[in-house]
C-alpha positions as CSV (number, residue, x, y, z in Angstrom):
1,M,-26.9,-34.4,58.7
2,K,-28.9,-31.2,59.1
3,Y,-32.6,-30.9,58.0
4,Y,-34.3,-27.7,57.1
5,A,-37.7,-26.7,55.8
6,I,-38.5,-23.4,54.1
7,I,-42.2,-22.8,54.3
8,V,-43.2,-20.2,51.7
9,A,-46.3,-18.2,52.6
10,G,-46.3,-15.0,50.5
11,G,-49.7,-15.1,49.0
12,K,-52.2,-12.3,49.2
13,G,-55.1,-14.7,49.0
14,L,-56.9,-12.8,46.2
15,R,-58.6,-16.0,44.8
16,M,-59.8,-16.9,48.3
17,G,-61.8,-13.7,48.8
18,G,-62.0,-11.5,51.9
19,D,-59.4,-9.4,53.5
20,V,-57.4,-12.1,55.3
21,P,-54.7,-13.8,53.3
22,K,-55.3,-17.5,52.8
23,Q,-52.4,-18.6,55.0
24,F,-54.1,-17.0,58.0
25,Q,-57.7,-18.2,57.4
26,L,-59.0,-20.7,59.9
27,V,-59.3,-24.4,59.5
28,G,-60.4,-26.3,62.5
29,G,-60.3,-23.2,64.6
30,R,-56.7,-22.1,63.9
31,P,-54.8,-20.6,61.0
32,V,-53.8,-22.7,58.0
33,L,-50.1,-21.9,58.5
34,M,-50.0,-23.3,62.0
35,H,-51.3,-26.7,60.7
36,T,-48.6,-26.7,58.1
37,L,-45.7,-25.9,60.4
38,Q,-47.1,-28.5,62.9
39,Q,-47.0,-31.2,60.3
40,F,-43.3,-30.6,59.7
41,R,-42.5,-30.6,63.4
42,N,-44.4,-33.9,63.8
43,A,-42.6,-35.5,60.9
44,I,-39.0,-34.6,61.9
45,A,-38.3,-33.6,65.4
46,D,-34.9,-31.9,64.8
47,L,-36.0,-30.1,61.7
48,Q,-35.1,-26.4,61.5
49,I,-38.1,-24.4,60.1
50,I,-37.8,-21.2,58.2
51,L,-41.1,-19.4,57.5
52,V,-41.0,-16.9,54.6
53,L,-43.6,-14.1,55.0
54,P,-44.1,-10.7,53.5
55,R,-42.7,-8.1,55.9
56,E,-46.0,-6.4,56.3
57,Q,-47.6,-9.7,57.5
58,Q,-45.0,-10.5,60.1
59,D,-46.4,-8.5,63.1
60,Y,-49.8,-10.1,62.4
61,W,-48.3,-13.5,62.4
62,C,-46.6,-12.9,65.8
63,E,-50.0,-11.7,67.2
64,Q,-51.6,-14.9,65.9
65,C,-48.9,-17.1,67.5
66,R,-49.5,-15.4,70.8
67,Q,-53.3,-15.6,70.5
68,Y,-53.3,-19.3,69.6
69,E,-50.3,-20.1,71.9
70,F,-48.4,-21.6,69.0
71,G,-45.2,-23.0,70.1
72,V,-43.5,-24.6,67.1
73,E,-40.0,-23.1,67.0
74,H,-39.2,-21.3,63.7
75,R,-37.4,-18.4,62.2
76,V,-38.9,-15.8,59.8
77,A,-37.4,-14.5,56.6
78,D,-38.8,-11.7,54.4
79,G,-40.9,-12.6,51.4
80,G,-39.6,-11.4,48.0
81,Q,-41.1,-10.1,44.9
82,T,-41.7,-13.6,43.5
83,R,-41.7,-17.1,44.9
84,F,-38.1,-17.5,43.6
85,H,-36.9,-14.5,45.6
86,S,-38.8,-15.6,48.7
87,V,-37.1,-19.0,48.6
88,K,-33.8,-17.3,48.0
89,N,-34.3,-15.2,51.1
90,G,-35.2,-18.3,53.1
91,L,-32.0,-20.1,51.9
92,A,-29.9,-17.1,53.1
93,L,-30.7,-18.2,56.7
94,I,-29.0,-21.5,56.1
95,P,-25.2,-21.2,56.6
96,D,-23.0,-21.5,53.5
97,G,-21.2,-24.9,53.5
98,E,-24.0,-26.6,55.5
99,E,-24.5,-30.2,54.5
100,G,-27.9,-31.8,54.7
101,I,-31.4,-31.7,53.1
102,V,-33.7,-28.7,52.7
103,G,-37.4,-29.0,51.8
104,V,-39.4,-26.2,50.3
105,H,-43.1,-26.3,50.9
106,D,-46.2,-24.2,50.2
107,G,-47.6,-22.7,53.4
108,V,-51.1,-23.4,52.2
109,R,-50.6,-27.1,51.9
110,P,-51.4,-28.1,55.5
111,F,-52.2,-31.8,54.7
112,A,-48.7,-33.1,53.7
113,S,-48.6,-36.2,56.0
114,A,-45.7,-37.0,58.2
115,D,-45.1,-40.1,56.1
116,L,-44.9,-38.0,52.9
117,I,-42.6,-35.5,54.5
118,R,-40.2,-38.2,55.7
119,R,-40.2,-40.0,52.4
120,C,-39.3,-36.8,50.5
121,Y,-36.4,-36.1,52.8
122,A,-35.2,-39.7,52.8
123,A,-35.3,-39.8,49.0
124,A,-33.3,-36.6,48.7
125,V,-30.4,-38.1,50.6
126,E,-29.9,-40.4,47.6
127,A,-31.2,-38.4,44.6
128,E,-30.3,-34.9,45.8
129,A,-33.4,-33.4,44.2
130,V,-36.9,-34.9,44.7
131,V,-40.5,-33.9,44.1
132,P,-43.7,-35.6,45.1
133,A,-46.3,-36.0,42.4
134,V,-49.7,-37.6,41.7
135,P,-51.1,-38.9,38.4
136,V,-53.6,-36.8,36.4
137,V,-57.0,-38.4,36.8
138,E,-59.2,-36.1,34.8
139,S,-59.2,-35.6,31.0
140,L,-57.0,-32.9,29.6
141,R,-57.6,-30.5,26.7
142,H,-55.4,-27.9,25.1
143,E,-57.1,-24.7,24.1
144,E,-55.8,-25.1,20.5
145,R,-54.9,-28.7,20.1
146,G,-57.9,-30.3,21.8
147,A,-57.7,-33.6,23.7
148,I,-54.3,-34.5,25.3
149,D,-53.3,-38.0,26.4
150,R,-52.9,-37.6,30.2
151,K,-50.7,-40.7,30.3
152,G,-47.2,-39.6,31.5
153,Y,-48.4,-36.4,33.1
154,R,-48.1,-35.8,36.8
155,L,-49.3,-33.0,39.2
156,V,-46.4,-31.8,41.2
157,Q,-46.7,-31.1,44.9
158,T,-44.5,-30.0,47.8
159,P,-42.4,-30.5,49.8
160,Q,-39.7,-30.5,47.2
161,T,-36.5,-31.6,48.8
162,F,-32.9,-31.1,47.8
163,S,-29.3,-31.3,48.9
164,I,-28.6,-28.0,50.6
165,P,-25.4,-27.2,48.5
166,L,-27.3,-28.0,45.3
167,L,-30.3,-25.8,46.0
168,K,-28.1,-22.9,47.2
169,A,-26.0,-23.2,44.0
170,A,-29.1,-23.4,41.8
171,Y,-30.6,-20.2,43.4
172,R,-27.5,-18.2,42.5
173,Q,-28.9,-18.2,38.9
174,A,-30.6,-15.0,37.7
175,Y,-34.4,-15.1,37.9
176,R,-36.4,-16.3,34.9
177,E,-40.2,-16.3,34.5
178,A,-40.0,-20.0,33.7
179,F,-39.1,-20.7,37.3
180,T,-42.5,-21.9,38.6
181,D,-41.1,-24.1,41.4
182,D,-37.9,-25.2,42.9
183,A,-37.5,-28.2,40.7
184,S,-37.6,-25.9,37.6
185,V,-34.7,-23.9,39.1
186,V,-32.7,-27.0,39.8
187,E,-33.3,-28.4,36.3
188,A,-32.2,-25.1,34.7
189,Y,-29.0,-25.4,36.7
190,G,-28.5,-28.7,35.0
191,H,-29.4,-31.3,37.7
192,G,-32.1,-33.9,37.2
193,V,-35.1,-34.2,39.5
194,A,-36.6,-37.5,40.8
195,M,-40.3,-38.1,41.4
196,I,-41.8,-40.0,44.2
197,D,-45.5,-40.7,44.9
198,G,-47.4,-37.8,46.5
199,I,-50.8,-38.1,48.2
200,R,-54.2,-36.8,47.1
201,E,-54.8,-35.1,50.4
202,N,-51.9,-32.8,50.0
203,I,-54.0,-30.1,48.3
204,K,-53.0,-26.4,47.9
205,L,-55.7,-24.2,49.5
206,T,-56.5,-21.6,46.8
207,T,-60.3,-21.1,46.6
208,P,-63.2,-21.0,49.1
209,F,-64.2,-24.5,47.9
210,D,-60.7,-25.7,49.0
211,M,-61.4,-24.5,52.5
212,V,-64.6,-26.6,52.6
213,V,-62.5,-29.6,51.6
214,A,-59.9,-28.7,54.2
215,E,-62.4,-28.7,57.0
216,A,-63.6,-32.2,55.9
217,L,-60.1,-33.5,55.7
218,L,-59.2,-32.2,59.1
219,A,-62.4,-33.7,60.6
220,E,-61.6,-37.0,59.0
221,S,-58.0,-37.0,60.3
222,E,-59.2,-36.3,63.9
223,K,-61.5,-39.3,64.0
């Protein structure tokens, strides 16, 4: 069975501030994206990694890999107009007819643990479509309806893992604005999606505050 990971890093980092996209900002002295790819390599040794980057950022990424002597083997696909199109471009590098599991992961989630990654891939062997999720722990309010019972709600994370033939077939659909992640694409195709327990540390780095948290998480992991 073949294992692939599509790491999507197409963000411009506008909410992060500054001129450097968030996937290239430093945590623990090296770019966020390098931490993310390293986590996947540590989790599954024979995993084939596909990094999806906007074309205009690819030369910069190559320079960063040389500067930091980053040796995790991977291929690069062009980012698309939306996340949907970026994932579709990544999937195009996987041969048609390939059997196995593919995970799709946000490039700015560098703290997905090796255990979480392995659990996601293992669960997809049985369920074909799996997302990690954590319970909502804060109170929820709707702008018009007021308080909402948080019971039954979950915060969805990545990696989201799928049978390769299933995800390829689902991504042959026409794009819709309702496609917010890979699970929504697969559900629109008519296939159910299973949930497994995520981990709180698996945060998406979006704001400057998140970078402060990231430095603390990395320091704690290195103790």
